[in-house]
Residue frames relative to the residue before (quaternion, step in Angstrom):
aa qw qx qy qz dx dy dz
X 1.0000 0.0000 0.0000 0.0000 0.00 0.00 0.00
X 0.4498 -0.7133 0.4721 0.2567 3.55 -0.86 1.02
X 0.5826 -0.5600 0.4544 0.3749 3.54 -1.20 0.56
X 0.5598 -0.6405 0.3984 0.3430 3.66 -0.91 0.80
X 0.6979 0.4456 -0.2822 0.4846 3.63 1.13 -0.47
X 0.5264 0.6427 -0.4069 0.3800 3.58 1.27 -0.06
X 0.4487 -0.6787 0.5100 0.2791 3.59 -0.92 0.91
X 0.3204 -0.7691 0.5261 0.1703 3.54 -0.78 1.03
X 0.5335 -0.6254 0.4547 0.3427 3.64 -0.99 0.72
X 0.3445 -0.7017 0.5869 0.2107 3.52 -1.21 0.64
X 0.3987 -0.7547 0.4665 0.2323 3.58 -0.46 1.19
X 0.6877 0.4905 -0.2882 0.4510 3.60 1.13 -0.59
X 0.6018 0.5867 -0.3582 0.4066 3.61 1.20 -0.34
X 0.5611 -0.5792 0.4697 0.3591 3.54 -1.25 0.51
X 0.6408 -0.5456 0.3580 0.4044 3.63 -1.06 0.58
X 0.6888 0.4881 -0.2983 0.4453 3.58 0.93 -0.86
X 0.6877 0.4593 -0.2829 0.4858 3.60 1.25 -0.33
X 0.4657 0.6760 -0.4504 0.3511 3.59 1.26 0.01
X 0.5137 -0.6326 0.4672 0.3429 3.63 -1.01 0.68
X 0.4978 -0.6454 0.4906 0.3082 3.54 -1.08 0.74
X 0.5702 -0.5558 0.4569 0.3966 3.60 -1.13 0.49
X 0.6397 -0.5718 0.3534 0.3727 3.55 -1.06 0.75
X 0.6710 0.5140 -0.3000 0.4423 3.57 1.00 -0.81
X 0.7027 0.4620 -0.2611 0.4740 3.61 1.23 -0.38
X 0.5443 0.6401 -0.3996 0.3665 3.57 1.23 -0.13
X 0.0578 0.7829 -0.6138 0.0836 3.54 -0.86 1.08
X 0.6881 0.5029 -0.3394 0.3980 3.55 -1.26 0.21
X 0.6996 -0.4666 0.3676 0.3971 3.52 -1.35 -0.42
X 0.1199 -0.7716 0.6214 0.0635 3.55 -1.03 0.85
X 0.2154 -0.7683 0.5918 0.1141 3.56 -1.15 0.66
X 0.1128 -0.7933 0.5976 0.0281 3.59 -0.75 1.08
X 0.0949 -0.8014 0.5904 0.0153 3.58 -0.70 1.11
X 0.3226 -0.7858 0.5028 0.1603 3.56 -0.52 1.20
X 0.5581 -0.6026 0.4589 0.3388 3.55 -1.34 0.18
X 0.2858 0.7569 -0.5606 0.1765 3.52 -1.37 0.00
X 0.5915 -0.6052 0.3603 0.3925 3.55 1.16 0.58
X 0.7957 -0.2874 0.2091 0.4904 3.56 -1.21 -0.52
X 0.5568 0.5832 -0.4057 0.4304 3.59 1.16 -0.42
X 0.6392 0.5046 -0.3237 0.4816 3.56 1.04 -0.74
X 0.6321 0.5447 -0.3375 0.4357 3.57 0.96 -0.86
X 0.6765 0.4867 -0.2886 0.4714 3.58 0.93 -0.92
X 0.6256 0.5291 -0.3349 0.4653 3.57 1.00 -0.79
X 0.6775 0.4963 -0.2948 0.4558 3.58 0.89 -0.95
X 0.5900 0.5691 -0.3747 0.4332 3.60 1.08 -0.62
X 0.6571 0.4961 -0.3069 0.4774 3.57 1.00 -0.81
X 0.6433 0.5159 -0.3226 0.4647 3.57 1.02 -0.79
X 0.6586 0.5092 -0.3120 0.4578 3.58 0.96 -0.86
X 0.6079 0.5521 -0.3600 0.4428 3.57 1.02 -0.74
X 0.6838 0.4736 -0.2951 0.4701 3.58 0.90 -0.89
X 0.6318 0.5250 -0.3342 0.4620 3.59 1.00 -0.80
X 0.6455 0.5114 -0.3206 0.4680 3.57 1.04 -0.75
X 0.6276 0.5319 -0.3334 0.4604 3.59 1.01 -0.78
X 0.6974 0.4539 -0.2624 0.4887 3.57 1.10 -0.69
X 0.5219 -0.6733 0.3900 0.3495 3.57 1.29 -0.05
X 0.3962 0.7468 -0.4635 0.2654 3.58 1.25 0.10
X 0.6961 0.5066 -0.2884 0.4191 3.57 0.87 -0.95
X 0.6939 0.4473 -0.2793 0.4904 3.60 1.23 -0.29
X 0.4761 0.6766 -0.4466 0.3407 3.58 1.24 0.04
X 0.5429 -0.6424 0.4439 0.3092 3.53 -1.07 0.80
X 0.7104 0.4484 -0.2736 0.4685 3.59 1.08 -0.60
X 0.4906 0.5834 -0.4697 0.4453 3.59 1.25 0.35
X 0.0906 0.8694 -0.4658 0.1376 3.56 -0.04 1.32
X 0.7923 0.3112 -0.1390 0.5061 3.61 1.11 -0.50
X 0.0287 -0.7621 0.6468 0.0062 3.55 -1.05 0.89
X 0.0235 0.7754 -0.6309 0.0159 3.56 -0.93 0.89
X 0.0150 0.8194 -0.5682 0.0743 3.57 -0.98 0.80
X 0.1286 -0.7615 0.6274 0.0997 3.51 -1.37 0.19
X 0.8627 0.0944 -0.0705 0.4919 3.54 -1.21 0.66
X 0.8577 -0.0186 0.0230 0.5133 3.61 -0.81 -1.00
X 0.6085 0.5612 -0.3570 0.4328 3.57 1.12 -0.56
X 0.5890 0.5980 -0.3619 0.4057 3.56 1.19 -0.50
X 0.5673 0.5797 -0.3887 0.4371 3.58 1.17 -0.52
X 0.6903 0.4548 -0.2693 0.4941 3.56 0.85 -0.98
X 0.6383 0.5402 -0.3314 0.4370 3.59 0.98 -0.81
X 0.6445 0.5284 -0.3240 0.4477 3.59 1.00 -0.81
X 0.6545 0.5007 -0.3077 0.4757 3.57 0.98 -0.86
X 0.6616 0.5065 -0.3022 0.4630 3.58 0.94 -0.91
X 0.6641 0.5088 -0.3120 0.4503 3.59 0.88 -0.90
X 0.6362 0.5219 -0.3264 0.4651 3.59 1.03 -0.78
X 0.6656 0.4990 -0.3012 0.4662 3.58 0.94 -0.89
X 0.6680 0.4966 -0.3063 0.4619 3.59 0.94 -0.85
X 0.6207 0.5374 -0.3444 0.4553 3.60 1.06 -0.69
X 0.6510 0.4979 -0.3110 0.4812 3.58 1.00 -0.82
X 0.6436 0.5254 -0.3195 0.4557 3.56 0.99 -0.84
X 0.6469 0.5204 -0.3172 0.4582 3.57 0.97 -0.83
X 0.6214 0.5377 -0.3377 0.4590 3.56 1.06 -0.74
X 0.6709 0.4886 -0.2974 0.4719 3.58 0.99 -0.83
X 0.6005 0.5658 -0.3596 0.4359 3.59 1.12 -0.59
X 0.6143 0.5845 -0.3432 0.4040 3.54 1.14 -0.57
X 0.7434 -0.3488 0.2031 0.5333 3.57 1.24 -0.11
X 0.6501 -0.5225 0.3689 0.4103 3.60 -1.23 0.29
X 0.5821 -0.5723 0.4418 0.3720 3.54 -1.22 0.51
X 0.4626 -0.6607 0.5161 0.2883 3.54 -1.12 0.67
X 0.6602 -0.4807 0.3860 0.4290 3.57 -1.28 0.26
X 0.6141 0.5521 -0.3385 0.4511 3.56 1.07 -0.73
X 0.6524 0.5081 -0.3139 0.4666 3.59 1.00 -0.83
X 0.6660 0.5065 -0.3031 0.4560 3.58 0.93 -0.88
X 0.7359 0.4215 -0.2222 0.4811 3.59 1.05 -0.77
X 0.4460 0.7035 -0.4596 0.3082 3.61 1.24 -0.09
X 0.4385 -0.7138 0.4925 0.2361 3.54 -0.84 1.07
X 0.1523 0.7686 -0.6093 0.1216 3.53 -1.09 0.78
X 0.6586 -0.4816 0.3837 0.4324 3.55 -1.20 -0.55
X 0.0314 -0.7568 0.6520 0.0349 3.56 -1.15 0.72
X 0.6539 -0.5051 0.3691 0.4254 3.62 -1.18 0.25
X 0.6812 0.4541 -0.2851 0.4984 3.59 1.24 -0.33
X 0.6838 -0.4152 0.2855 0.5278 3.58 1.29 0.05
X 0.7654 -0.3260 0.2387 0.5009 3.61 -1.22 -0.26
X 0.2649 0.7558 -0.5670 0.1926 3.55 -1.03 0.77
X 0.6431 -0.5313 0.3791 0.4006 3.59 -1.27 0.23
X 0.6709 -0.5106 0.3619 0.3977 3.54 -1.27 0.43
X 0.6087 0.5580 -0.3634 0.4314 3.61 1.03 -0.69
X 0.6302 0.5204 -0.3338 0.4696 3.60 1.07 -0.69
X 0.6116 0.5495 -0.3341 0.4609 3.57 1.03 -0.82
X 0.7062 0.4591 -0.2694 0.4668 3.59 0.85 -0.95
X 0.5946 0.5516 -0.3642 0.4578 3.60 1.10 -0.61
X 0.6521 0.5075 -0.3113 0.4694 3.56 1.01 -0.82
X 0.6340 0.5210 -0.3335 0.4640 3.59 1.02 -0.76
X 0.6351 0.5123 -0.3256 0.4777 3.60 0.99 -0.83
X 0.6371 0.5415 -0.3083 0.4537 3.56 0.97 -0.94
X 0.6659 0.5065 -0.2978 0.4597 3.58 0.87 -0.99
X 0.6773 0.4965 -0.2953 0.4556 3.57 0.86 -0.97
X 0.6421 0.5241 -0.3241 0.4561 3.57 0.99 -0.83
X 0.6655 0.5003 -0.3138 0.4565 3.59 0.91 -0.88
X 0.6591 0.4895 -0.3220 0.4715 3.59 0.95 -0.78
X 0.6032 0.5387 -0.3525 0.4709 3.58 1.08 -0.67
X 0.6484 0.5117 -0.3135 0.4685 3.57 0.99 -0.82
X 0.6279 0.5373 -0.3341 0.4532 3.59 1.02 -0.79
X 0.6550 0.5031 -0.3081 0.4722 3.57 0.97 -0.87
X 0.6493 0.5246 -0.3173 0.4499 3.56 0.96 -0.87
X 0.6441 0.5081 -0.3220 0.4726 3.58 1.03 -0.77
X 0.6561 0.5370 -0.3127 0.4282 3.58 0.96 -0.87
X 0.7577 0.3354 -0.1937 0.5253 3.59 1.07 -0.72
X 0.4485 -0.7232 0.4233 0.3108 3.56 1.33 0.32
X 0.5409 0.5776 -0.4224 0.4420 3.54 0.87 1.01
X 0.0229 -0.8406 0.5411 0.0012 3.63 0.59 1.12
X 0.3110 0.7345 -0.5632 0.2160 3.54 -1.18 0.60
X 0.7158 0.4348 -0.3367 0.4304 3.54 -1.37 -0.23
X 0.3838 0.7424 -0.4553 0.3070 3.56 1.06 0.82
X 0.7285 0.2937 -0.2231 0.5772 3.57 1.29 0.03
X 0.5425 0.5836 -0.4660 0.3846 3.54 -1.23 0.49
X 0.7447 -0.4471 0.2585 0.4227 3.59 -1.24 0.30
X 0.6755 0.4901 -0.3120 0.4541 3.62 0.89 -0.86
X 0.6638 0.4852 -0.3007 0.4833 3.58 0.93 -0.87
X 0.6297 0.5372 -0.3367 0.4490 3.60 0.98 -0.82
X 0.6624 0.4980 -0.3073 0.4677 3.58 0.91 -0.92
X 0.6948 0.4975 -0.2838 0.4349 3.57 0.84 -1.00
X 0.6941 0.4498 -0.2792 0.4878 3.57 0.83 -0.95
X 0.6455 0.5453 -0.3169 0.4307 3.58 1.07 -0.74
X 0.6047 0.5601 -0.3586 0.4383 3.60 1.19 -0.37
X 0.5934 0.6325 -0.3577 0.3461 3.58 1.12 -0.61
X 0.6736 0.5172 -0.3471 0.3979 3.69 0.67 -0.90
X 0.7407 0.3987 -0.2818 0.4615 3.67 0.62 -0.90
X 0.6817 0.5091 -0.2927 0.4364 3.60 1.09 -0.61
X 0.8678 0.1725 -0.0415 0.4641 3.59 0.94 -0.75
X 0.6097 0.6205 -0.3727 0.3230 3.60 0.99 -0.67
X 0.6192 0.5221 -0.3798 0.4470 3.68 0.92 -0.61
X 0.6460 0.5102 -0.3130 0.4737 3.59 1.02 -0.79
X 0.6388 0.5330 -0.3227 0.4514 3.57 0.98 -0.85
X 0.7265 0.4483 -0.2465 0.4586 3.56 0.77 -1.07
X 0.7690 0.4063 -0.2179 0.4428 3.58 0.69 -1.07
X 0.7753 0.3588 -0.1791 0.4879 3.57 0.92 -0.92
X 0.7706 0.3898 -0.2167 0.4553 3.57 0.56 -1.15
X 0.7514 0.3654 -0.2106 0.5075 3.58 0.89 -0.92
X 0.3171 -0.7922 0.4752 0.2147 3.60 1.23 -0.33
X 0.1253 0.8058 -0.5656 0.1231 3.58 0.91 0.87
X 0.4839 -0.6999 0.4386 0.2892 3.62 -0.85 0.89
X 0.6357 -0.5247 0.3922 0.4083 3.62 -1.18 0.47
X 0.7718 0.3286 -0.2653 0.4753 3.54 -1.03 0.85
X 0.6140 0.5564 -0.3568 0.4313 3.60 1.22 -0.13
X 0.1699 -0.7572 0.6206 0.1125 3.53 -1.27 0.45
X 0.1412 -0.7730 0.6155 0.0599 3.55 -1.03 0.88
X 0.1434 -0.8020 0.5782 0.0442 3.55 -0.72 1.12
X 0.1702 -0.7618 0.6199 0.0803 3.55 -1.04 0.92
X 0.0749 -0.7617 0.6429 0.0294 3.55 -0.90 0.98
X 0.0883 -0.7960 0.5986 0.0167 3.57 -0.50 1.22
X 0.3044 -0.7946 0.5009 0.1580 3.54 -0.35 1.27
X 0.4425 0.6548 -0.5289 0.3093 3.53 -1.27 0.45
X 0.4621 -0.6569 0.5150 0.2995 3.55 -1.29 -0.21
X 0.4704 -0.3871 -0.7625 0.2181 1.46 -0.81 2.39
X 0.5693 -0.5500 0.4721 0.3879 3.54 -1.30 0.28
X 0.2030 -0.7702 0.5955 0.1049 3.58 -1.02 0.82
X 0.0551 -0.7876 0.6137 0.0057 3.57 -0.83 1.01
X 0.0470 0.7856 -0.6127 0.0725 3.55 -0.83 1.05
X 0.0718 -0.8070 0.5860 0.0125 3.57 -0.95 0.85
X 0.1736 -0.7756 0.6032 0.0670 3.53 -1.06 0.87
X 0.1524 -0.7815 0.6018 0.0631 3.54 -0.97 0.95
X 0.2253 -0.7293 0.6280 0.1513 3.53 -1.12 0.76
X 0.2688 -0.7957 0.5180 0.1624 3.63 -0.29 1.19
X 0.6887 -0.4618 0.3374 0.4457 3.63 -1.22 0.23
X 0.7854 0.0617 -0.0361 0.6149 3.57 1.13 -0.67
X 0.7307 0.4135 -0.3013 0.4521 3.56 -1.08 0.67
X 0.6893 -0.5069 0.3553 0.3764 3.49 -1.40 -0.01
X 0.6061 -0.5391 0.4410 0.3840 3.54 -1.30 0.42
X 0.1347 -0.8013 0.5815 0.0403 3.56 -1.05 0.79
X 0.4599 -0.6395 0.5401 0.2964 3.54 -1.26 0.55
X 0.3490 -0.7612 0.5135 0.1873 3.57 -0.75 1.08
X 0.5223 -0.6345 0.4734 0.3169 3.54 -1.15 0.67
X 0.7830 0.1337 -0.0597 0.6045 3.58 1.14 -0.69
X 0.5254 -0.6304 0.4504 0.3518 3.63 -1.01 0.65
X 0.5070 -0.6636 0.4556 0.3082 3.62 -1.03 0.72
X 0.5915 -0.5813 0.4212 0.3672 3.56 -1.19 0.50
X 0.8067 0.0790 -0.0163 0.5854 3.60 1.00 -0.83
X 0.1246 -0.8193 0.5563 0.0613 3.61 0.16 1.21
X 0.5862 -0.5755 0.4371 0.3662 3.55 -1.19 0.56
X 0.7791 -0.0812 0.0688 0.6177 3.55 1.02 -0.82
X 0.1745 -0.7730 0.6029 0.0926 3.54 -1.17 0.63
X 0.1359 -0.7627 0.6283 0.0714 3.54 -0.96 0.96
X 0.1047 -0.7773 0.6192 0.0363 3.56 -0.74 1.08
X 0.0385 0.8107 -0.5743 0.1065 3.54 -0.61 1.22
X 0.4166 -0.6437 0.5504 0.3304 3.56 -1.13 0.47
X 0.7014 -0.4982 0.2974 0.4139 3.58 -1.21 0.38
X 0.6381 0.5363 -0.3367 0.4380 3.56 0.95 -0.80
X 0.6816 0.4856 -0.2909 0.4637 3.59 0.81 -0.98
X 0.6453 0.5306 -0.3203 0.4467 3.58 0.93 -0.89
X 0.7006 0.4661 -0.2718 0.4669 3.59 0.85 -0.97
X 0.6366 0.5233 -0.3340 0.4575 3.60 0.97 -0.78
X 0.6725 0.4865 -0.2919 0.4752 3.59 0.97 -0.83
X 0.6992 0.4866 -0.2865 0.4385 3.57 0.76 -1.02
X 0.7127 0.4452 -0.2559 0.4779 3.58 1.05 -0.71
X 0.5254 -0.6638 0.3991 0.3522 3.58 1.26 0.07
X 0.4540 0.6977 -0.4486 0.3254 3.58 1.22 0.31
X 0.7691 0.2208 -0.1288 0.5858 3.57 1.14 -0.63
X 0.3751 -0.6567 0.5975 0.2666 3.51 -1.27 0.50
X 0.6655 -0.4778 0.3694 0.4385 3.56 -1.26 0.20
X 0.6256 0.5490 -0.3308 0.4447 3.57 1.05 -0.79
X 0.6658 0.4894 -0.3116 0.4691 3.59 0.93 -0.84
X 0.6308 0.5342 -0.3342 0.4528 3.57 1.03 -0.78
X 0.6523 0.5043 -0.3150 0.4701 3.58 1.02 -0.74
X 0.6779 0.5093 -0.2886 0.4448 3.57 1.12 -0.67
X 0.8438 0.1251 -0.0308 0.5209 3.60 0.76 -1.02
X 0.6216 0.5658 -0.3478 0.4152 3.61 1.19 -0.21
X 0.4332 -0.6458 0.5484 0.3075 3.54 -1.34 0.02
X 0.2501 0.7686 -0.5485 0.2140 3.56 -0.49 1.19
X 0.0465 -0.7636 0.6425 0.0432 3.52 -1.32 0.41
X 0.1504 -0.7773 0.6072 0.0667 3.58 -0.92 0.94
X 0.0221 -0.7948 0.6059 -0.0270 3.57 -0.86 1.03
X 0.7165 0.4024 -0.3233 0.4693 3.54 -1.21 0.55
X 0.8051 -0.1291 0.1485 0.5596 3.58 -0.82 -1.00
X 0.2572 -0.8189 0.4948 0.1357 3.58 -0.05 1.30
X 0.6359 0.5376 -0.3402 0.4369 3.58 1.00 -0.79
X 0.6726 0.4716 -0.2895 0.4914 3.59 0.93 -0.88
X 0.6521 0.5343 -0.3218 0.4310 3.58 0.90 -0.88
X 0.6923 0.4576 -0.2806 0.4822 3.57 0.93 -0.85
X 0.5983 0.5460 -0.3614 0.4618 3.58 1.15 -0.54
X 0.6302 0.5083 -0.3260 0.4882 3.56 1.05 -0.73
X 0.6333 0.5477 -0.3220 0.4419 3.58 0.94 -0.91
X 0.6984 0.4782 -0.2608 0.4644 3.57 1.03 -0.85
X 0.7679 0.3551 -0.1732 0.5042 3.58 1.21 -0.36
X 0.3625 0.7795 -0.4560 0.2303 3.57 1.17 0.41
X 0.5489 0.6177 -0.4116 0.3843 3.62 1.15 -0.35
X 0.1536 0.7674 -0.6128 0.1098 3.57 -0.93 0.90
X 0.5342 -0.6153 0.4670 0.3434 3.55 -1.20 0.43
X 0.2305 -0.7876 0.5611 0.1084 3.58 -0.66 1.14
């Protein structure tokens, strides 16, 4: 007969999910009490601090027990830890990265989903930096990926629809930095504006912007007027069209 304090196996659970015998339990355990959503919110603050201390990433953190409201937080934590453990087992395969699923932009591979998450995080980081007057992190792989998503996702719409560039015109964007990014949009005689594979020899207008100004405008954080006041920009060629584009660069990403 089992000891009354011994956790009993669950016949419906998978073997790997069965509780360890009491004599085999080692390491750190986390107990989350009940109390409805107030308990859940309290536990979120506790988990944040435990994570800052590195407790949640320790190999000997192995057991979570909870009741009532604490179970809400425990379920979220257990799901996150299970995903983390899967990633610890090794990098994702090409098949995993290419597996079709859902993204905020609609159906797409998992790599697209993660690119969008990186993009979102980078933009929020930029927002925080602007709020505390500490701009930066505008170059490097994460910034390159994030800024590089903007031309194909939004510039044809900006030029052809919002700015109303006339048929036959081309608008070139030069985003300074390392590396420099050049993107050009053409408005054909008929149909929608398109992103060109190569920049034109003689664009109708060229907008040269630094990375900060380009991202602030494209994300709707700055107006064209603000960019002219504190941003770095230069308009060449058709000045009226170029400034119209500058005033209409905000779009939903």
